[in-house]
Every structure is written in C-alpha cells, then in structure tokens.
C-alpha positions in Angstrom: -0.1 23.0 0.3 3.7 23.5 -0.2 6.1 22.6 2.6 9.7 23.6 3.1 11.8 21.1 4.9 15.1 22.3 6.4 18.2 20.2 6.9 17.8 18.8 10.5 18.3 15.8 12.7 15.5 13.3 13.6 15.8 11.4 16.9 13.5 9.5 19.2 10.5 7.2 19.1 7.7 7.1 16.6 4.7 4.7 16.5 4.0 2.8 13.3 0.6 3.8 11.9 -1.9 1.1 11.1 -1.2 -0.8 7.9 -3.3 0.6 5.1 -3.0 -2.8 3.2 -4.1 -4.8 6.3 -7.0 -2.4 7.1 -8.5 -2.5 3.6 -8.8 -6.2 3.8 -10.1 -6.5 7.3 -12.7 -3.7 6.7 -14.0 -5.4 3.6 -14.1 -8.9 5.1 -15.9 -7.6 8.2 -18.5 -5.9 6.1 -19.1 -9.1 4.1 -19.1 -11.4 7.1 -22.8 -11.2 8.1 -21.9 -10.4 11.8 -20.7 -7.3 13.7 -16.9 -7.1 14.1 -14.6 -4.5 15.5 -11.4 -3.6 13.6 -8.7 -2.2 15.9 -8.1 1.2 14.3 -9.0 4.8 15.4 -8.2 8.4 14.9 -8.1 10.2 11.5 -8.2 7.8 8.6 -6.1 8.3 5.5 -7.8 9.1 2.3 -7.5 5.6 0.9 -9.1 4.0 4.0 -11.8 6.7 4.0 -12.6 5.8 0.4 -13.1 2.1 1.3 -15.3 3.0 4.3 -17.3 5.4 2.1 -17.8 2.7 -0.6 -18.8 0.0 2.0 -21.3 2.4 3.4 -22.8 2.9 0.0 -23.1 -0.9 -0.3 -25.1 -1.0 3.0 -22.5 -1.4 5.8 -22.4 1.0 8.7 -19.5 2.0 11.0 -19.2 3.4 14.5 -16.0 4.6 16.2 -15.3 3.5 19.7 -12.2 3.7 21.9 -11.3 0.0 21.2 -11.7 0.4 17.4 -14.1 0.7 14.5 -17.4 -1.3 14.9 -18.6 -2.6 11.6 -22.2 -3.7 11.0 -22.3 -5.8 7.9 -23.6 -5.0 4.4 -27.3 -4.8 3.9 -27.9 -5.5 0.2 -28.8 -2.5 -2.0 -30.4 -2.5 -5.4 -28.3 0.4 -6.7 -25.1 1.9 -5.4 -22.7 4.6 -6.4 -19.1 4.0 -5.4 -16.6 6.9 -5.3 -13.2 5.4 -4.9 -11.3 8.7 -4.8 -7.7 8.0 -5.8 -7.5 4.6 -4.1 -6.5 1.8 -6.5 -6.9 -0.7 -3.7 -10.5 0.4 -3.1 -11.4 0.1 -6.8 -9.7 -3.2 -7.4 -10.9 -4.9 -4.3 -14.5 -3.6 -4.2 -15.4 -3.8 -7.9 -15.8 -7.6 -7.7 -17.0 -7.5 -4.1 -19.7 -5.0 -4.9 -21.1 -7.3 -7.6 -21.7 -10.0 -5.0 -24.0 -7.8 -2.9 -25.5 -5.3 -5.4 -26.7 -5.8 -9.0 -26.3 -2.3 -10.3 -23.4 0.0 -9.5 -21.8 3.2 -10.8 -18.1 3.6 -10.0 -16.1 6.8 -10.2 -12.6 7.9 -9.2 -10.3 10.9 -9.3 -6.7 11.9 -9.9 -4.9 9.3 -12.0 -7.3 6.5 -10.9 -9.5 6.7 -14.1 -6.3 6.1 -16.1 -5.1 3.1 -14.1 -5.7 -0.2 -15.9 -8.4 -2.7 -14.7 -8.9 -4.5 -18.0 -7.8 -7.8 -16.5 -10.4 -7.6 -13.8 -13.1 -6.5 -16.1 -12.4 -9.4 -18.5 -12.6 -11.9 -15.7 -15.8 -10.5 -14.2 -17.4 -10.2 -17.7 -17.0 -14.0 -18.1 -18.8 -14.6 -14.8 -22.2 -12.8 -14.8 -21.3 -9.1 -14.8 -21.8 -6.6 -17.6 -19.5 -3.6 -17.4 -19.7 -0.5 -19.6 -16.0 -0.2 -20.1 -12.6 -1.0 -18.6 -11.8 2.4 -17.3 -13.5 4.7 -14.8 -16.2 5.9 -14.7 -18.1 2.7 -15.4 -21.5 1.1 -14.9 -21.8 -2.5 -13.9 -24.9 -4.8 -13.7 -25.5 -8.4 -12.9 -24.2 -10.7 -10.2 -20.7 -12.2 -9.9 -20.9 -16.0 -10.0 -18.5 -18.7 -8.9 -16.7 -21.0 -11.2 -13.3 -21.1 -12.9 -11.4 -17.8 -13.4 -8.3 -17.2 -15.3 -6.3 -14.0 -14.8 -2.7 -12.8 -15.2 -0.6 -12.5 -12.1 2.0 -10.0 -13.2 -0.2 -6.9 -13.7 -1.6 -6.2 -10.2 -1.9 -8.6 -7.3 -4.9 -6.5 -6.3 -7.0 -8.1 -9.0 -6.4 -11.5 -7.5 -7.1 -10.2 -3.9 -10.3 -8.6 -5.0 -11.6 -11.8 -6.6 -10.5 -13.9 -3.6 -12.4 -11.7 -1.2 -15.5 -11.6 -3.4 -15.6 -15.4 -4.1 -14.8 -16.3 -0.5 -18.2 -15.1 0.6 -20.2 -16.7 -2.2 -22.0 -20.0 -1.4 -20.6 -21.8 -4.6 -17.1 -23.3 -5.1 -14.6 -21.4 -7.2 -11.2 -21.7 -8.7 -8.8 -19.0 -9.8 -6.0 -20.0 -12.2 -3.1 -17.6 -12.8 -1.9 -17.6 -16.4 1.4 -15.8 -15.6 3.7 -15.8 -12.6 2.5 -13.8 -9.6 4.1 -10.5 -8.6 3.8 -8.8 -5.2 2.9 -12.2 -3.7 3.1 -11.0 -0.1 0.0 -8.9 -0.6 -1.9 -11.9 -1.7 -0.6 -13.7 1.4 -2.1 -10.9 3.5 -5.5 -11.4 1.7 -5.4 -15.2 2.3 -4.5 -14.7 6.0 -7.4 -12.3 6.5 -9.9 -14.6 4.7 -8.8 -17.5 6.8 -9.4 -15.5 9.9 -13.0 -15.2 8.7 -13.3 -18.9 8.2 -12.8 -19.1 4.5 -11.5 -22.5 3.1 -9.0 -21.6 0.4 -6.3 -24.0 -0.8 -3.3 -22.9 -2.9 -1.5 -25.3 -5.3 1.1 -25.0 -8.0 0.4 -26.4 -11.4 3.2 -26.3 -14.1 4.8 -23.4 -12.1 1.7 -21.3 -11.9 -0.6 -20.8 -8.9 -4.2 -21.9 -8.5 -6.5 -21.0 -5.7 -9.4 -23.4 -4.8 -12.2 -21.9 -2.7 -14.7 -24.3 -1.1 -18.1 -23.3 0.2 -17.9 -22.8 4.0 -20.8 -23.1 6.4 -20.9 -22.0 10.0 -17.9 -19.6 9.7 -16.1 -18.6 12.8 -16.3 -14.8 12.8 -13.7 -12.9 14.9 -15.2 -10.3 17.3 -12.2 -8.0 17.3 -9.4 -7.8 14.7 -6.2 -5.9 15.4 -4.5 -4.1 12.4 -0.8 -4.6 11.7 1.7 -1.7 12.1 2.5 -0.4 8.7 6.0 -1.5 7.4 5.5 0.5 4.1 5.3 3.9 5.9 7.7 2.9 8.7 10.3 2.6 5.9 10.6 6.4 5.8 11.6 6.6 9.5 13.9 3.6 9.2 15.6 5.2 6.3 15.9 8.5 8.1 17.7 6.7 10.9 20.0 4.9 8.5 21.2 8.0 6.7 21.9 10.4 9.6 25.5 10.5 10.9 24.4 10.6 14.6 21.4 9.6 16.7 18.9 6.8 16.3 15.2 6.3 15.6 13.0 3.7 17.2 9.8 2.7 15.4 7.3 1.1 17.7 4.6 -1.4 16.8 6.2 -3.4 14.0 5.5 -7.2 13.9 8.7 -9.2 13.3 6.5 -12.0 11.8 4.3 -9.8 9.6 3.6 -11.1 6.1 3.8 -7.6 4.7 6.3 -7.6 1.8 7.7 -4.2 2.7 9.2 -5.7 5.9 12.1 -6.2 3.5 13.1 -2.6 4.1 14.8 -3.8 7.3 17.0 -6.4 5.6 17.9 -4.1 2.7 19.0 -1.3 5.0 20.9 -3.6 7.2 22.6 -5.4 4.3 23.7 -2.0 2.9 25.3 -0.9 6.1 22.7 0.4 8.7 22.8 -0.7 12.3 19.3 -2.1 12.7 17.6 -4.5 15.0 14.7 -5.2 17.3 15.1 -4.4 21.0 14.7 -8.1 21.8 13.3 -11.3 20.3 9.8 -10.5 21.3 9.9 -6.8 20.7 7.9 -4.7 18.3 10.4 -1.9 18.6 12.9 -1.6 15.7 15.9 0.6 16.4 18.0 2.0 13.5 21.1 4.2 13.2 23.7 4.9 10.6 26.6 2.6 10.0 27.9 2.7 6.5 26.1 3.8 3.3 27.0 1.1 0.8 25.4 0.7 -2.6 22.1 -1.1 -3.0 21.2 -3.7 -5.7 17.7 -4.9 -5.4 14.8 -6.2 -7.5 11.6 -4.2 -6.8 9.3 -6.9 -8.2 7.8 -7.8 -4.8 8.4 -4.5 -3.0 7.6 -1.7 -5.6 6.4 0.9 -3.0 9.8 1.0 -1.4 11.6 2.4 -4.5 11.3 6.1 -3.9 12.7 6.0 -0.3 15.4 3.4 -1.2 16.4 5.7 -4.1 16.9 8.5 -1.6 19.0 6.2 0.6 21.1 5.3 -2.5 21.5 9.0 -3.5 23.2 9.9 -0.2 25.3 6.8 -0.1 28.4 5.6 -1.8 28.8 3.7 -5.1 26.2 3.0 -7.7 22.9 1.5 -6.8 20.6 -0.5 -9.1 16.8 -0.9 -8.8 15.3 -3.3 -11.3 12.0 -5.0 -12.2 9.9 -1.9 -11.4 8.0 -1.2 -14.6 4.7 -1.4 -12.8 5.6 1.8 -10.9 4.7 3.8 -14.0 1.0 3.0 -13.3 0.9 4.3 -9.7 -0.3 7.7 -8.4 2.4 9.1 -10.7 4.7 7.5 -13.1 6.8 6.7 -10.1 10.0 5.8 -11.9 10.1 9.1 -13.8 8.9 11.1 -10.8 11.5 9.6 -8.5 14.3 10.3 -11.0 13.0 13.9 -11.4 12.9 14.4 -7.6 16.4 13.2 -7.0 17.8 15.3 -9.9 16.0 18.4 -8.6 18.0 17.8 -5.3 21.3 17.4 -7.1 21.6 13.6 -7.6 22.7 11.8 -10.7 20.1 9.2 -11.8 19.7 7.1 -14.9 16.1 6.2 -15.7 15.7 2.8 -17.4 12.5 1.2 -18.8 12.0 -0.9 -15.7 14.2 0.7 -13.1 16.7 3.3 -11.9 20.4 3.5 -11.5 21.3 6.0 -8.7 24.8 7.4 -8.1 25.8 8.1 -4.6 26.9 11.6 -3.5 25.8 14.8 -1.9 22.3 16.3 -2.2 22.0 20.1 -2.4 18.3 20.8 -1.9 15.9 22.4 -4.2 12.2 22.3 -5.3 10.4 19.0 -5.8 7.1 18.6 -7.6 5.5 15.7 -5.7 3.1 14.9 -8.6 0.2 14.2 -6.2 2.1 11.1 -5.0 2.3 10.6 -1.2 5.4 8.5 -1.4 7.3 11.2 -3.3 6.3 13.8 -0.6 7.6 11.6 2.2 10.8 10.6 0.4 11.6 14.2 -0.4 11.1 15.2 3.3 13.5 12.4 4.4 16.0 13.5 1.7 16.0 17.0 3.1 17.7 15.6 6.3 20.9 15.2 4.2 20.6 18.2 1.9 22.9 21.2 2.3 19.9 23.6 1.6 16.2 23.4 2.2 13.8 21.3 0.1 10.5 22.8 -1.0 7.8 20.2 -1.7 5.0 21.2 -4.0 1.7 19.5 -3.3 2.7 18.1 0.1 -1.0 17.5 1.0 -0.7 14.2 -1.0 0.5 12.6 2.2 -3.2 12.4 3.3 -3.6 9.5 0.9 -1.7 7.2 3.3 -0.2 9.1 6.3 -2.1 12.3 7.3 0.0 12.8 10.4 3.4 12.4 8.7 4.5 16.0 9.1 3.3 16.0 12.7 5.5 13.0 13.4 8.3 14.5 11.4 8.3 17.6 13.6 7.9 15.5 16.8 11.1 13.7 15.9 12.9 17.0 15.5 12.3 17.9 11.8 12.1 21.5 10.9 9.4 22.6 8.4 7.5 25.6 7.2 4.2 25.7 5.4 4.3 27.8 2.2 0.8 28.2 0.8 
C-alpha cells in the first residue's frame, strides 16, 4: 500500500496506544506463570504482538479476549513446537530462551530482515547451558532444555538478549547468574523486564562489579501472581504525535494515557523536544495528558545509545528546524527492520533535506522540506516519520510500502486523519 500525505495541520486529542515493549513482557510472563492472568489490552493487535501471541499459543498457552483485557491461560508443555516470529525481533530474542524452558524441540522461522538480524550472542549463551542449536541465524532448530547456572553475555549488542534470558531463567527452579562482559546499552528496556518479573514475584538482584552489571536470580516459591496487569501507554509511538505538535506553527496536540513515571526509555522524547524549544508539559502533576505545541525549533545534539528508536522522528524534527543537529552512538540502527541510519538519511534527502550519514549517526541541517517520494524500506518508523514530515512540506509526500505501520501501530493513519491529516491511498 502506498499513501500520499498532503501538507496539513494536526490538532486535538489522541490516545497513546498500548506499549508494545510492555505488552511483550507481560504476555510472556503471564504465559509462564502457571496461573491465569488478564493483560489489559484489547482491539486489533500490531503484527509484533500478534507474533508473540502466536508463538506462545504454539508453546501451549491459550488466549481469550474480554472487554477488560486479554485472558491468558498458561503454557501447557509441548514436546515439539514451531515458532513463526514474523518480523518481530523482540519475539525471537525473548522467546528463543523462554521456549527452551518449556519445550525440548523447536523449529523457529521469521520473515523480512529478521533472518539476517544477529542472534549469535544468545545462541552462544544457550549452547553453554543445555541447548543445541542448528545455527545462529533463522531458520533454526533447537533441542534440549535450558538450565540455570552462570551466564556471560555482551551488553552492547542487544538488550533483548538479556531480557530474554532474564525471563527464561526467572521461571526455572534453579538459581542463576548473568554476567555482562561489556557495558549495557538500552538499559531502560532491561528495567522494564525487571519490573515485570518482580510483579510476578521473581527474586532478581542487580549488582555492579568492576563497572559491569551482574544479575542474580534466586529460586522463588509461592509466587504472588497478579490477576490483572495494565499495559503502559506507548511513549515510542507517542513520539510521532509529540513531534507533530512541536513542529507546527499553530495549534496543539494532546496525547492521552502517558505515565509520567514510566520506565520506558523513549520517555526522553519529551525532554528532548522541550530542550530544543517546544512548549510541552502535562496538564497537571497527576495527569497522563501531555500537551505540546511549537515554540522554537532549535538544533538537537543527542546520543541515541539508550533511545535508538527515536532517531527517525527526531531527524525529521531537526530537518524542519534551525541550525545543525547531531545524532550519535546509533550504529545498532543498521540492524533494525531496515538499515535505519541509511534509510532515515535517504528519506530526508528525498524530501529536500541536507543530511550527512556517519558510521554511527547522522548530521542533519535545518531548513525547508519540499515533499517527494519516500521508500519506507518495510520499516514502520520510517512510514510514520515521513507522514509527520509531510506536515511541514511544501508539496505532498508519497510513502511507498506504508502498510509497514502494522508492525507496531495499525491504526496510525486512522489517528492521523482524526487529528486533521489529509491522505490518499494509492495502490
């Protein structure tokens, strides 16, 4: 599907969708918990969450949708299972170790760029603890049972490896320890995992040894299992609406359902936009409604080490602003749904911006965008970033492959139009 976005004005209220990152973790822990649990999410699920649900069903869990949320009946062990992870890196990296605690024989597949995305660090750690894996890329066959003990993994490749191991080991009867051999990146995502596990009664202690993190998991009996778990509003996808409000000369956008105390790392979008000139704040101290409008459009200088997913939309913000903006420590973005550094640079150049692509970042020069045609490279964040860029273009923006939004935000264009955005579908 191709979509044409016309220069327009967005105003009004939009509800934050449920956090994909939070939902993955709560669905998996609920399925492992041994008791029924309801996760507070409903409606059409994005492709990544659908992939996690599909894989958990293959492992023996069952799901039923009610008005109050999704009822999860825990995993009933299977001898053999086939896991289709779709294009979801979270599903693969979380469920590969989890699956080997409840099933002794699995075949794992994926689509899009997922078979090319690296999992060697995780495969190496699992191979040292009772699991035999056919290779370190998809498709793969794994047999055996993941055991407790002492694990060593790098912390600077993907925090999802650590989160997957933490979830798997937390529900084993034996004690375990995970030692990081390098500094941890995207640490807020690991904090989300730890918070969820503790909600399910896991006993996990974190210590620092010679500057590197270690995680100690103790066997826990008589766990307190929550009956209902709400899902956080998604700061990652709210970033698109917040940026839209920040770049428009008039009007304001209110995003509803954002927790001021959330541990989501992408909550940083609010600080970055405010520090670079936006008028932005919550309605009051206890509010979950964040209001944003345009102030000034100053340059941005930010390290993306902890917030890599924000780069495409922040680059759009920089391109319609003043001065020269610098985004650094983003090399891992080359291993996302697209090579997101190159894809973001190409998107902005197609719209008339000047961008320098560096090995680990981008330099973006502020100015005027003219519109044009953007190849979204099957990357949901490129689609949404291009749509927001269209608000400040002089001519329409045609987005090729706009259906990629289904990966994380299927209703994005519905919300875009409800706020006043003008689009046409073109094939």
